[in-house]
Structures are given as C-alpha cells and as structure tokens.
N, C-alpha and C positions, 0 to 999 in steps of 0.2 A: 303333754302339758307341762310336766315337771322339767322335761328336757328344755322346753322353750324358755321356761323361767330361768333355768340355769344359764342358758345361752345369753339371755337378756342381761342377767346379772354380770356375766363375764364381760359383755360389751360395755356395760356401765362402768364396771371397775377399770377396764382398759382405758376408757375415755378419761376417767378421773385421773388415772396415772399419767396419761399424756399431758393433761391440763396442769397437773402438779409439776411435772418435769419442766414444761415451758415456763411456768411461773417462777420456779426455782432458778432456772438458767437466766431469766431476765433479771431476777433479783441480784444474782452474782454480777452480771454485767453492769447493772446500775450502780452497785456498790463500788466496783472497780473505777467507774467513771467519777464517782463522788470522791474517791481517794485521789484520782488524777487531778481533780479540781484543786485539791489541797496542795498539790505539787506544781502548780503553774509557775511559780517563781516570784510571786509577789513578795514573799518574805525576804528573799535575796535582794530584790529591788529596794524594799524598805530599808534594809541594812545599809545599802549603798547610799541611799538618800540621807539617812541619819549621819553617816560618816562624812559625807560631802558638805553637810551644813556646817561642819566644824572647820572647813577650809577657808572660810571667809572669801568665797569666790566673788570676782568682780569683772566688769567689762564683758568681753565676748564669752569668757568661760561661764560667767553668771547667766548670760542670756541662753547659752546652750543648756545649762543645768535646769533652768526654769522651764525651757521648752519641753525637755524630756520628762520633767517631773509632772508637768501638766498632761503630757501624753499618757503617762502612767495612770494618773487619776482618772482621766477620761476613759481609758481602757477598762479600768476597774469598775467605774460607774456603769459603763455600757454593758459589760459582759456579766457582772456579778448577779444582777437581778434576773437577767435572761437565763443564765445557767441555773440559778436556784429554782426558777419557775419550771424550766425544762426537767429538772430532777424530780420535782414534786409531781408534775404531770406523768412522768414515766412511772413513778412509784404507785400513784393512784390508779392509773390504767392497768398496771400489772396486778394490783390487789383485786381489781374488779374483773380480772380475766379478759380484759380488752387488749388482746395481744397485738392486733394491728396498730392500735393507737400507741401502744407501748413501743413498738418497733419504730414508729415515726418519731416519737419523743426521743428515743435513743439516738437516731440518726441526727436529729437537730442538736442534741446534746454534744455529740462528737464534733459537729461542725463548729459549734460555739467554742468548745475547748480548743480546737485547732486554731481558730482565729485569735483567741486570747493568747495562746502560746506564741504565735508569730509576733503579735504586737509586743508582748512582754519581752521576747528575745531581742527585738529591735531596740526597745528602751534600755534593756540591760547592757547591750553592746555599746550604745551611745554613752551611757553613764560610766561604764568601765573605761572607755576611751578617754573621757574627761579626767578620771582619776589617774589613768596611766600617763597622760600628758603632764600632769602635775608631778608625778613620781619621776618621769623621765627628765623633766626640767631640773629637778633637784639633783638627780644622779649626774646628768651631763654638766651641770654647773659646778658640782663638786670636783669632777675630773678636770674641768677647765681651770678651776682655781689651783688645783694641784700642779698642772702643767705650767701655769703662770708663775707659781711660786718657785718651781724648779728652774725655770728660765731666768727669773729675776735673780735667784741665788747664783746661777752660773755667771750672769753678767756682772754682778757686783763683786763676786769672788775672783773673777778672771778678766777684769776690765782691761788689763794690759793686752789681752789677746785680740781686742777689737779695735784698737788704735783710734783713728779719727772717726770711726763709725759709732763710738760710744755715746756722744751727745744725742745723735738721732735715735739710738736704741733706748736711751733713758727717756727720751720724749715719748717713744712708743709705750714704754712701761707705764708712764703717767697716764697716757690716754687709755690704756687697758684698765688701770685702776679705776678711772672714772667710769668706764663702761661697766665694770663689775658692780659699782655702786648703783648705777642706773638700772641694771638688770635686777639687782636685789630689791630695789624699790618697786619695780613692776611686779616682781614675784610676790612681794609682801602685800601688794594691793589686791591680790587674788585673781588677776587677769592672766591666767596661765597660758592662754592662747597668744596674747601679745608677748608674754615673757618668752615663749618658744621661739618666736621670730627674732627677738633681740638676742637670744642665746645663740642662734645659728650664726648671726652676724659676728657675735663675740667669738665664737669658735673659730671662724675664719681668721680673725685678727690674732688670736692666741697662737694658732698653728703657724701663721705667717711669721710671727716673732720667733717662735721656736725654730722654724726653718732658717731664719736669718742667723740665729745664734749658732746653729750647726754649720752653716755654709761659709760664714765670713772668716773665721780663724784660718782654715787651710788656704783660702785665697789670699789672705793678708800675709800668711807665712811665705807664700811664693813671692809676694811683692816686696816684703821687707827683708827677707833672708835669702831665699833661693835664687831669685833672679839677679839681685845685686851681686851676690857672690859669683854667679856665672858671668856677669858682665865684667867683673874685675878679672876673672880668669881669662876671658876672651880678649880683653884689652891687653893683658900681659902677654898672652900667646901671640897676638897679632904683632905687638912691638918686637918680640923676639924673632918672629918669622921675617919681618921686614928687614931686620938687621942681617938676617941670613940670605937676603936677596930674593925673598919670595914675592911673587906678585899674584893678583887675584882677578886679572882681566877686568871685566865690566862691573864686578861686584865691589861696591864701595863699602868696605867694612866699617870705617869710622862713621860714615853716615848711618849705617845700619845700627851701630851701637847707640848713636844719639837717638835714633828713632825708637829704639827699645826703651831707653830711659824715659822718653816722652810718654810712651805707652804705659810704663809703670806708674807714672804720675797720674795719667788719665784714669787708670784703673783704681788707684787710691781715691781719687775724687768720686768715682762712681760708687765705691764702697762707703765713703763718708755720707753719701746721699742714700744709702741702702739700696742702690740699683745693682743687685747681685747678678742679674742676667747679663747686664752690660759688662760688668767686671769679669764674669766667667768667659764671655766671648773674647774680651781683651786679653785675658791671661792665656787662653788657648792660642791666640795669634802670637803672643810674646814667646810662648814655649816653642812654637814652630819656627819663629825667626831665630831664636837662640840655637835650636838644633841645626838650622840651615848654616849658621856661621861655624859651628863645631864641625859639621860635615865638610864645609868648604876648606877649612884649614887642614883637616885630616886628609882630604882628597889631594891637596897640593903636596903634602908631605909624602904621601904614598906615590903620587905621580913623579915626584922628583927622583925617588929611588929607582923607579922603573925607567925613567929617561936616562939617568946616569948609567944604568945597566945595559940599556939597548942602543945608546947613541952610536958607539963605534960599529956595532953590528949593522945598524941601518945604513950607516955611511958605506960600509963595504958591500952591503947587499945592493944598494943603488948603483955603485960603481961596477959591480960584477954584471948586473943586468944591462947596464949601458954598453959594456964591452961586448957582451954576447949579442946585443942588438946591432952594434957596429959591424961585427963579423957577419952577422946574418944579412945585413943590407949589402955588404960587399959581395957575398955569395949570390944573393938574389939578383943584383945588378949584372953580375957576370952571366948567370943562367938566363936572364931576360934577353940577352943578346942571341942566344941559341934556341931558346924554347919559349913557347907561349905559356905564360903563367895565368891560368884561367880561374884561379880561386882567390883573387885579391891578395896574394901573398905579399907583394911589394907594398901596396897601399896600407895593408894591415901592419906590416913591420914599421913603416914610416909613422903611422899613427902611434904605435907603441913607443917609438923614439920620442915623439912629442910629449907623450904622457910621462916618460921617464925624466925628461928635461924638467917638466913641471914639478915632479916629485923632488928632484935634486934642488931646484930653486927654493922650494918650500923648506927643504931640509937645511939649506944654507942659511935661510932667514932665521930658522929656529936655533941653529948653532950660534949665529951672531947675537940673537936675543939672550942666549945663555951667557955668552962671553960678556955682553953689556950689562948683565944682571937685570935684564928686563923681561925675563922669561916667565910666562904663566905655564907651569909645568903640566897642569891637567890638559891644556890645549895641545901642548907638544906631545904628550902621551897619546892623545887621541890621533894626532897626525901619524905617530909611529905605528899605532895599531892599524890604522887604515893603510899605511904604506906597506906594512908587513904582509897583510892579506893580499893587497893588489900586486905586490912584487912577485909573490909566489904564483899568482895567476898569470902574470906577464911572462915569467920564466917558462911556465908550461905552454903558453901560447907560442912563444918563440921556438921552443923545442918541437912543438907539433908542426910548425911551418917548416922548420929545418928537415924534419922527418919526411914531410910530404914532398919536398923538392930533391931530397938526397937520392931518390931513385930515378931521376930524370935521365941521366946518362945511361944507367943500366937499362932503363926502359927503352931508350933509343936502340941500344945494342940488341935487346930482346926483339924489338919490332923488326930490325933488319934481318935477324936470324929467322924469324917467323916468315918474313917475306921470301927469303931464300928457300925455305922449306916448301912454301906454296909453289914457287917456280919449279922446284925439282919434282914435286908431285904432279904438276901439270905436264911436265916433260915426260914423266913415267907413264902417264895415261896415254899420251900421244904415241909413245913407243910401243905400248902394249897393243894399241889398236892397229898400228902399222904392222906389227909382227903377225897380226891375224890375217893380213893381206885381203882385206875386205874390198868389195867392189866400190865401196863408198860409205859415207856416214849420214845419218838422218840430219836434215836441215836444222831441226831444233837443237840437236846435240852440238853441231858445229857453231851455232849461235851462242850456245852456253859456253863452249870453249873460248870463243872470242871474247865474251863478256868477262870471264875469269881472267883471261890474259890482259884485258884492258885494266881491270881492277889492280892486278899486280903491277902493271906499268905505272898507273896513277899513284899508287902508294909509294912506289920506288921514287918517283919524281918528288913527292912531298918530303920523303926522308932525305932527299938530296938537297933540299933548300937550306939556306943559311940559318933561318929561324923556323923551327918546326913546332906544330901543335900536336903533342903526343896524345892528348885526350881524344882529339878528332881521329888521329891515325889508329889508335887502339879500337875505337868504335868501328872504323872501316875494316880493320883486321878481323873483328868479330863477324862482320857481314861476309867478308871474303871466306872465312872458315866455313860458314854455312853454305855458301855457293860451291866451294870446293867439295864439301861432303856430298852435295847433290850431284855434282859432276862425276865424282868417283862412283856414286851409286848408278848413274846412267851408263857409264862406261862398263861397269861390271855386268849390268843387265844385258848390254849388247854382246859382250864376250860370252856370257852364259847362254844367251839365246842361240848364238852361232854354234857353239860347242854342243848344246843339247840337240839342236836340229840335226847336226851330222850324226850324232849317236842314234837318234830316232830313225833316220833314213837307213842307217846301217842295220838297225834291229828289224826294220820293216822288210828288208830284203829277204829275211828268212821265211816270211809269211806271204810272199807275192803270189805263189802258186795257189794257195787256198783263198787269198783275198786280193784279187786283182785291183780292187779300189785303192789299195795302198800305192800302187804305181801312179795312179792319177794324183793322189795326194802329194807324192814326192815331186811330181812334175810341177804342181801348183806351188809347193814350198820353194822349189828352186827358182821359180819365176819371181816369187816375193823376195827371195834372197837377192836376186839380181837387181831388184828395185829398192834395195837397202831396207826392206821391211823385215828385219830380223826377228823380232818378237812375234810378228804375225806368222812368219814361216814356221817357227818352232811350235806355235799354237796349232797350226794346220796339221803338222805331222803328229803331234801329241793326241789331238782329237781323233784322227783317223786310226792310229795304232790302238788306242784305248778301246775304240768301238769294235775293231776287228778282233783284238785279243785283250779282253778285260784284265786289268792288273798289270799289263806289260809296261804302261807308261811309268808307273811308280818304280818298277824294277830298273828301267833305263835311267830314270832321274837319279835314283840312289847310287847307281854304279857311276854315273858321271860325277856326282858330287864327291864321292869317295876318292875317285881318281884325281879330281882337282885338289882336294885337301892334301892328298899324299904328295902331289907335285909341288904345292906351295910350301909344304914342310921341308921338302928336300932342297928348296932354293936358298 
C-alpha cells in the first residue's frame, strides 16, 4: 500500500515537473516574441519620417512620401492590435496550462510578426530611396557645378585656343547657367523626382561642353598652325621640284593644295558651329592628303636617283638582249633548213624579238621624256624595274633555246653512228648463224630479221633527207634498239639450242647400251633439227637423258656453258 502511494506520488511529481517545464519553455518563447515585436523597425521608420518632413517635399516626391507614410500607418494599425491580442492570448493560455491553445497562439504570433516585418521592410526601403534620391541629387548637382566652373574657367582663361568656336561656346555657357538655375528651383521646390530627371539632362549638357572644351583646341591647332605650315612647305617644295624639271604624272599638286586649303576653311566653319565630329573627319582627310603629297614628292626624288643610276645599264641590257636574239634567230633559221624544230623554238624567239622591240621603244620614249624635261621619274623607275626583271627572263629563255638546238648536229652524228652500229650487229648475227651451217632458220626469226633490216633502212633514208626530224628519228632508234635486243636474244637461243643438242647427243652415246630409248630420242631430235625446230630438238634430248640418267642434263648444260664462256673470252 505504501509502495503504491509512493509510486503515485512519483507520478504526480513527474507530471507536475513536465507541466512546469512546458509552461516555462512557452513563457521564454513568448517573451522572445514580445522582444521581437519591439524590434520590428517602426522606430527606424518613424525616424525617417520625421527627417523627411523637414525636406519640404513636393510634387512626385511628396506623393511617394505620403503613399509610404500611409502604408506605414496602415501596417501599424493592422498589426499592432492583432499582435497585442495574440501575445495576451498566448500568455493567458500558458498560465492556465492550456498548452495546445498556447501553441496555436504562438504560431499566429509568428505569422503576424513575419507579415509586419515584410511590410515594414518594404516601407523602409521606399522611404530610404526617397531620401537617397534627394542626397544623390545634391551630390551630383555639386559635381556638375564643379565641372561647369572648371570648364568655364578654361574657356575664359584660354579663349584664344578656341578661335571662332568661342561665341558658340559662350552661348553654351549661358544656356548651362540658366539650366542650373532651373534645376535649383526644382530642387528647392522639394520635387526631387523631377529634379533627378532635370539633373540627368543637365549632366549630358555639362559633359558635352567639357568634351568640346577638350577636343576643339587640338583640332584648331592643326587647322591654324600645323596644316598651314605644311601647306607652305609643300608649296615651296613643289616650286623647287618644278624648277628642277620634276613632273608628277596625273597628280595635280596645285589643285590638291587648293583643295586642302578649302578643307581647312570647311573644318574651321564646322568647329565654329561646334560640329566636332565633322571637323575631326575633315582633319583626318586633310592629314591623309598632306601625307600623300609628301609621299609623292619623296617618291619622285627617290625615283630620279634610281633612274639616273640605272638608265645606262638598262640601255645596254636591252641592246645586249637584242643582239643575242638576232644571233639566235640567224642560227635557228639556218638549223630550220636542216632539222625539224619541234618545240616552237623559232616562233618563241620571234616573239621575244617583238617583246624586246617594245621594251626598246618604251625606253627610247622615257629617254626622250628625260631629255625634254617632261619625265615622271616614278613611272620610268617602274618601267626600269619591269624591264630589268623581264630582260633577265628573256636572256634565260634565249639561252635555253640555244642550248636545246646546239646539240642537233651532234645528235645527227650520234643517230648515224647508232644506225651503223645496228647494221653491224645485224650483220654479225647473220654471220654467226651462217657459221653454224644450219639447215635453215625458223620463219618467225627470218621475219624478225627482215623487220629489223627494214627499220635500219627506213631510218637511214630519213637521215639522208635534206631536213630531218631528230625527235622522230630518236624515237625510232629507241624502238630499233628494243627489236635488235629481241633479235639478238632469239639468235642466241637458236645457237645455244643447236650446241646443247649436239652435246646431249654426244653424252647419250655413252648410255645407249643401258638405255636404248636414248637412240630413239636422238633419232627424233635429229628429225626436229632437220625441220629447223632447234629448241624442240634440244628439249627432246634433255628430257630423255635426264629420265635415263637423272642429273646428267645439268652436268651437260654446265659443261656447255663453261666451254662457251671460255670461247667468248678468248675471242
């Protein structure tokens, strides 16, 4: 019984401890939320509102301020009572140990605080932006006034550097002064939104004037000092060069100088109207025109030195090339009577002669222009450069033609010598076969001999003509060489077949007793020999002897070849 009472007491005490723990935890959470309510930002917003009421806002700025002030009041009215009620509900429920209601009240309280925070943050951001706009306007306007004063000081202190642009620049200064007054009035009225727009326009105008102040002096320096000095120098240089008999072809320097002066005047007019972009473009074009004239004069002076240095050499070069061409044409004309010139040697040399005549004519015109003091030296220098390159090419072409025809006579002698050698070789083949005292020769071999003999005769007739085509003859000699090699091979095979057959028959005589079939083979081979079938006869004996006595054929063949080699070496 006592144990039960003790257990019951423990349970009651434990339950009481849990209840107290939950109550204490909820109390801490509610207190924290109450403190968070005090930090929602209303005090900061109130501070902004009080400060902005001193700005005397007007126009759009005032409308924006009023809108967000009302938004703040509305937010405060909506959330303050609800938050206070939720706090009291949470505290009462917690004190009464109604923890589920306490939890619901805490959740509602968190939601209300979150909503209030969001709305307050939006209001604070908007009010801050209005104040920042006012501060930015003041800061930007101060910077613009400083830039304006510096620009004004530069214009007034160095008005000489702006020439005819000064009246227009002074007009811009007055316009800007009026704009500053207008912006100050708008700012003073409290409509900082409208002031911001006017300040942006003013900033563009101030910066434009500052840019003009920076860009006009260097452009004007070019127009008043640099370009005129260069014009004077160019005019003086041109006059001196004309006295020294310089000419400039189609380039009309006086007209160019006049055009440059007109361009200078046009650029000055553009600057007087503050049209800097047009003046820049015009000055760039003027600088290019001036550089062109300097380059043209320098080019002619350099070209004259080159022409004077090269004139005699080009004259001699052309003359030498023409003499070489004349000699080449004489030689080609002579060779053309005896040989076919198959590579356009004569037409090419004639074409080169025409080209050389044209070079000479042009050179004579250039020399006359120099003598008449009408020469444009850059043009003549270009002629000389072209002629120098082409004359070297022509000399090489003429040399190549001369080399190609210089071997024609030697080629003719070589062809005759080769033909004589072929004739001797054919005669030697015939004598070799006659010495063998054969019963006859195969028909194909005789036809081959006749063909080679005909080729030798035909080539001989062509070499005997008044005008010969060595290219064609050389091609025929190449073909004849091939046919002669084949004929020599055929003749050798006949001689070897006859000699080998005799050696094989002689060797077979030693084996007739043991191999009577060798006698039949010899009879057959002799019959084939009589029918001028020499290779077949040799094959018949070789087959029979090798079959009767294996290895004997190779022994007989080696002996025959060794004897033949020894005989050839001794001849």
